[in-house]
C-alpha positions in Angstrom: 19.5 1.2 4.2 16.6 2.6 6.6 14.1 5.5 5.3 12.7 7.5 8.1 9.6 8.8 8.4 10.9 12.7 9.1 12.3 12.2 5.7 9.0 11.3 4.1 7.3 14.1 5.9 10.2 17.0 4.9 9.7 15.8 1.7 5.8 16.0 1.1 5.6 19.0 3.5 7.5 20.9 1.1 4.8 20.6 -1.3 2.1 20.6 1.7 1.2 17.0 1.8 2.3 15.9 5.1 0.2 14.3 7.1 -3.5 14.3 5.7 -5.3 15.1 2.1 -4.6 18.2 0.1 -5.3 19.0 -3.5 -3.0 17.8 -6.2 -0.5 20.4 -7.2 -0.6 23.3 -9.5 2.7 22.8 -11.3 2.9 18.8 -11.7 6.3 17.3 -11.5 7.8 15.0 -14.3 8.6 11.4 -13.0 10.6 9.2 -15.2 9.2 6.6 -17.3 10.4 3.7 -19.4 8.5 2.9 -22.8 5.7 4.6 -24.7 4.4 6.9 -21.7 4.6 10.3 -20.0 4.1 10.3 -16.4 3.6 14.0 -14.1 3.1 13.4 -10.5 0.1 15.7 -9.5 -0.2 15.0 -5.6 -0.7 12.5 -2.7 -2.2 12.4 0.5 -1.5 10.2 4.0 0.6 8.9 6.5 1.0 6.0 8.8 -2.0 6.5 11.9 -5.4 6.4 12.3 -6.6 9.7 11.9 -9.0 10.3 9.3 -7.0 10.9 6.0 -4.4 8.1 7.6 -3.5 4.6 6.8 -2.2 1.5 8.0 -1.7 -0.7 4.9 -3.5 0.7 2.0 -4.5 -2.3 0.1 -6.8 -1.7 -3.2 -8.5 1.2 -4.0 -12.1 1.2 -6.3 -13.1 4.4 -8.0 -16.9 4.6 -7.5 -19.4 6.2 -10.4 -19.7 9.5 -8.1 -16.1 9.8 -8.5 -15.2 9.4 -4.9 -12.2 7.2 -4.2 -12.3 4.4 -2.0 -9.6 3.0 0.4 -9.1 -0.6 2.1 -7.1 0.4 5.3 -6.3 -3.3 6.2 -4.4 -2.4 9.7 -7.2 -0.1 10.9 -10.2 -2.4 9.6 -12.0 0.1 7.6 -13.1 1.6 4.6 -12.3 5.3 3.9 -13.3 7.0 0.6 -12.3 10.7 -0.6 -12.8 12.8 -3.3 -10.1 12.2 -6.5 -8.2 15.3 -5.1 -7.9 13.5 -1.6 -10.4 15.6 0.3 -11.7 13.3 3.1 -15.4 12.4 2.9 -16.2 9.6 5.1 -15.1 5.9 6.4 -16.8 2.8 8.2 -16.0 -0.3 9.8 -13.6 -1.3 12.9 -12.4 -4.4 14.1 -14.8 -7.6 14.6 -16.9 -10.0 13.3 -20.5 -8.3 13.5 -22.4 -6.5 10.4 -20.1 -3.9 9.0 -16.8 -5.0 10.9 -13.7 -6.6 9.7 -10.9 -8.7 10.2 -7.8 -7.1 8.7 -8.5 -7.3 5.2 -11.2 -5.2 3.9 -10.9 -5.2 0.4 -13.3 -3.1 -1.6 -15.0 -2.6 -4.8 -17.5 -0.2 -6.0 -20.1 -1.5 -8.5 -21.9 0.6 -11.1 -24.7 1.1 -8.8 -22.4 2.8 -6.5 -22.6 -0.2 -4.1 -19.2 -1.2 -2.0 -18.9 -5.0 -1.9 -16.0 -5.5 0.6 -14.3 -8.9 1.3 -12.6 -10.0 4.4 -10.6 -12.8 3.8 -10.0 -14.1 7.5 -13.8 -14.0 8.0 -14.4 -16.0 4.5 -17.0 -13.5 3.5 -18.4 -10.7 1.4 -20.2 -7.8 2.7 -22.4 -5.5 0.7 -22.9 -1.8 1.8 -24.3 1.5 0.1 -21.9 4.1 -1.2 -22.0 5.6 2.2 -21.1 2.3 4.4 -24.8 1.6 5.6 -24.7 -2.1 5.7 -27.0 -3.8 3.5 -25.9 -7.8 3.3 -23.7 -10.3 4.1 -22.8 -13.7 2.3 -20.1 -16.3 1.8 -19.2 -19.9 3.5 -16.0 -21.2 4.3 -14.4 -23.8 2.4 -13.4 -25.1 -1.2 -16.2 -26.6 -2.6 -18.2 -24.8 -5.4 -19.1 -21.7 -4.2 -17.7 -21.9 -0.9 -15.1 -18.8 -0.4 -11.5 -19.1 1.3 -9.7 -15.7 1.7 -12.1 -14.2 -0.9 -11.1 -10.5 -1.5 -11.5 -8.2 -4.8 -14.9 -8.3 -6.5 -15.4 -7.4 -10.3 -19.0 -6.3 -10.9 -20.7 -6.6 -14.2 -23.3 -4.3 -15.3 -26.1 -6.9 -14.7 -24.8 -7.1 -11.2 -23.0 -10.5 -11.5 -19.8 -10.9 -9.0 -16.7 -12.1 -10.0 -14.9 -13.0 -7.2 -10.7 -14.0 -6.6 -11.2 -16.5 -4.4 -7.8 -16.1 -3.0 -6.6 -19.5 -1.4 -8.7 -21.8 -3.6 -6.7 -20.4 -6.4 -9.7 -19.8 -8.6 -12.2 -17.6 -10.0 -15.5 -17.7 -9.1 -18.9 -16.4 -10.0 -22.4 -15.4 -8.0 -25.6 -13.5 -8.5 -25.6 -10.2 -6.7 -27.2 -11.8 -3.8 -24.4 -14.2 -3.5 -25.7 -16.9 -5.0 -23.2 -19.4 -6.9 -23.4 -19.8 -10.7 -20.2 -21.4 -11.6 -16.4 -21.0 -11.2 -13.1 -22.1 -13.0 -9.3 -22.7 -12.1 -7.2 -24.8 -9.4 -3.9 -24.6 -8.2 -1.3 -24.8 -10.9 0.6 -22.8 -13.5 -0.9 -23.7 -16.7 -3.4 -21.6 -18.5 -6.5 -21.3 -16.3 -4.5 -22.4 -13.4 -3.6 -20.1 -10.5 -1.3 -19.5 -7.4 -2.8 -17.0 -5.5 -6.0 -15.2 -7.5 -5.1 -11.7 -6.2 -7.3 -9.2 -8.3 -9.9 -9.2 -11.1 -11.3 -6.4 -13.2 -13.6 -6.3 -16.1 -11.9 -4.3 -19.4 -14.0 -2.8 -22.0 -13.6 -5.5 -24.4 -15.8 -7.7 -22.0 -13.1 -10.0 -20.6 -11.9 -10.7 -16.9 -8.1 -9.5 -16.1 -6.9 -11.9 -13.5 -3.8 -11.0 -11.3 -2.1 -14.6 -10.6 0.3 -13.3 -8.1 2.6 -16.3 -7.4 2.8 -16.9 -11.2 3.7 -13.1 -11.8 1.1 -13.1 -14.4 -1.6 -11.7 -15.9 -4.5 -14.1 -17.0 -7.3 -13.5 -19.4 -10.7 -15.0 -19.8 -14.1 -14.6 -21.2 -17.0 -14.2 -18.5 -17.9 -17.9 -18.9 -14.0 -18.8 -18.1 -12.5 -19.6 -21.2 -9.1 -18.6 -21.4 -8.1 -16.3 -24.1 -4.4 -15.3 -23.1 -1.5 -14.6 -20.3 1.8 -12.9 -20.2 3.8 -11.5 -17.6 6.3 -14.0 -15.9 8.8 -13.8 -13.0 11.2 -11.1 -13.2 11.8 -7.2 -12.9 12.7 -6.5 -17.0 9.6 -4.7 -18.5 7.0 -7.2 -18.9 8.2 -9.2 -16.5 6.4 -8.9 -13.0 7.3 -9.7 -9.2 4.3 -10.3 -6.9 1.6 -8.2 -9.0 -1.1 -7.4 -6.8 -3.8 -5.2 -8.4 -5.0 -4.6 -12.3 -7.0 -1.5 -13.3 -8.0 -1.1 -16.8 -9.1 2.5 -18.5 -11.4 3.4 -21.5 -9.0 2.5 -24.3 -8.4 -1.3 -22.8 -4.6 0.0 -21.6 -3.8 -2.4 -18.4 -2.2 -0.8 -15.1 -0.6 -3.4 -13.1 0.7 -2.8 -9.6 4.1 -5.1 -9.5 4.6 -4.6 -5.9 8.0 -6.3 -5.5 9.4 -4.3 -8.3 8.0 -1.0 -6.7 6.5 0.0 -10.0 3.7 0.4 -12.2 3.6 -1.3 -15.5 1.3 -0.6 -18.3 0.1 -2.9 -21.3 -2.3 -2.9 -24.0 -5.0 -5.4 -23.9 -2.8 -7.8 -25.8 -0.3 -7.9 -23.4 1.9 -6.0 -25.1 4.3 -3.7 -23.0 3.5 -0.1 -23.3 5.8 1.3 -20.2 6.8 1.6 -16.7 7.5 4.0 -13.9 8.5 3.6 -9.9 11.4 2.2 -7.9 12.0 1.9 -4.5 11.8 5.1 -2.3 9.8 8.3 -0.8 9.8 10.6 -3.5 7.4 11.3 -5.9 6.8 8.7 -8.6 8.5 5.8 -6.3 7.1 3.6 -4.2 7.0 1.2 -1.0 4.9 -1.7 -2.5 1.9 -0.6 -4.8 -0.8 -2.7 -3.8 -3.4 -0.7 -5.3 -4.5 1.2 -8.4 -7.2 3.0 -10.4 -7.6 4.9 -13.3 -10.0 7.6 -14.7 -10.0 9.6 -18.2 -8.8 13.3 -17.8 -10.4 16.2 -20.2 -7.1 16.2 -22.1 -6.7 12.7 -23.1 -4.5 11.9 -20.2 -5.3 9.1 -17.8 -5.4 10.0 -14.1 -3.7 7.3 -11.7 -4.1 6.8 -8.4 -2.1 4.5 -6.4 -1.9 3.2 -2.9 1.3 2.6 -1.0 1.2 -0.7 1.2 4.3 0.2 2.8 6.7 -1.9 4.4 4.3 -5.0 5.5 4.0 -8.4 4.5 6.1 -9.3 1.1 7.6 -6.1 0.9 9.4 -6.3 4.4 10.7 -9.6 3.0 11.9 -7.9 0.2 13.5 -4.8 1.7 14.9 -5.9 4.8 16.1 -3.2 7.2 13.9 -0.9 5.5 11.0 0.0 7.9 9.3 3.1 6.7 7.3 4.7 3.9 4.2 4.1 1.9 0.6 4.4 3.6 -0.3 7.2 1.4 -2.0 7.4 -2.1 0.0 9.2 -5.0 -1.8 10.6 -7.8 -0.3 10.8 -11.2 -1.5 11.9 -14.9 -0.3 9.4 -18.1 -0.1 10.2 -21.5 0.2 7.1 -23.3 2.1 7.7 -27.0 
């Protein structure tokens, strides 16, 4: 099977969506879903490239307090940000090791104060910026000791400014002050409670607990902010509630947990206890289909639904191994509205 970009653009141009940002459509498209959810596709933007609004492996999303959506654009070594409807607003970053530069993996989280925290995996450092991309500071020491980082990436920012870092290659969570001073940490390589195989994402729920994506154990683990184990769910597979290399997590105001299930090409929804609520998505280029959903962000709508943004990595890294011979797709952000019954 080979999906050509011309096929993708013909599909998207039919609704005015190729190749750059546009507003969601007036008439949403219902998307097939399982479980107790209803899903409508309301728009998309993006294509492969380096122009404004284009991407090269978008990876992780973060919704800022002003409503702008921040996208880590890996292959272009930059952060781009947009309105929630997909209008390009700004960008920063380039390839390099200087302040405000990145090497391959800019992973962005925007805190309650609007500051953007960017993890640069290849450089084992974290950088902080204003919401518009003005460099503020950099911190991080490469290594495996307390406070040291090996491919530190996603940060969960607490209301008091504390930073919870998913220390990916050290298989642990570490906690720092807002200035980067080490406070505590937990984890280590393994498959037991409180152990990890690649901590790929972390988020704070409305219950004040930490939800950690344990990628190669194919599960979500939940902890107190002090590191006390609370619960876990998942397991490798493709059945409801199972996962295959999950990558990212977002939690809505009601505590529903949205998981980017990358190699199953779907988004799964759980309640805060880990009970399966529903899922949507499969491999493909049509609205509601995915090629490696590697970023998810959520926000409430005025009518009680949940607006969900999903970034698609495309056929790169693990997705290329999962789908040999398929070379196109991804490099876009899709927008949905979800009702949880």
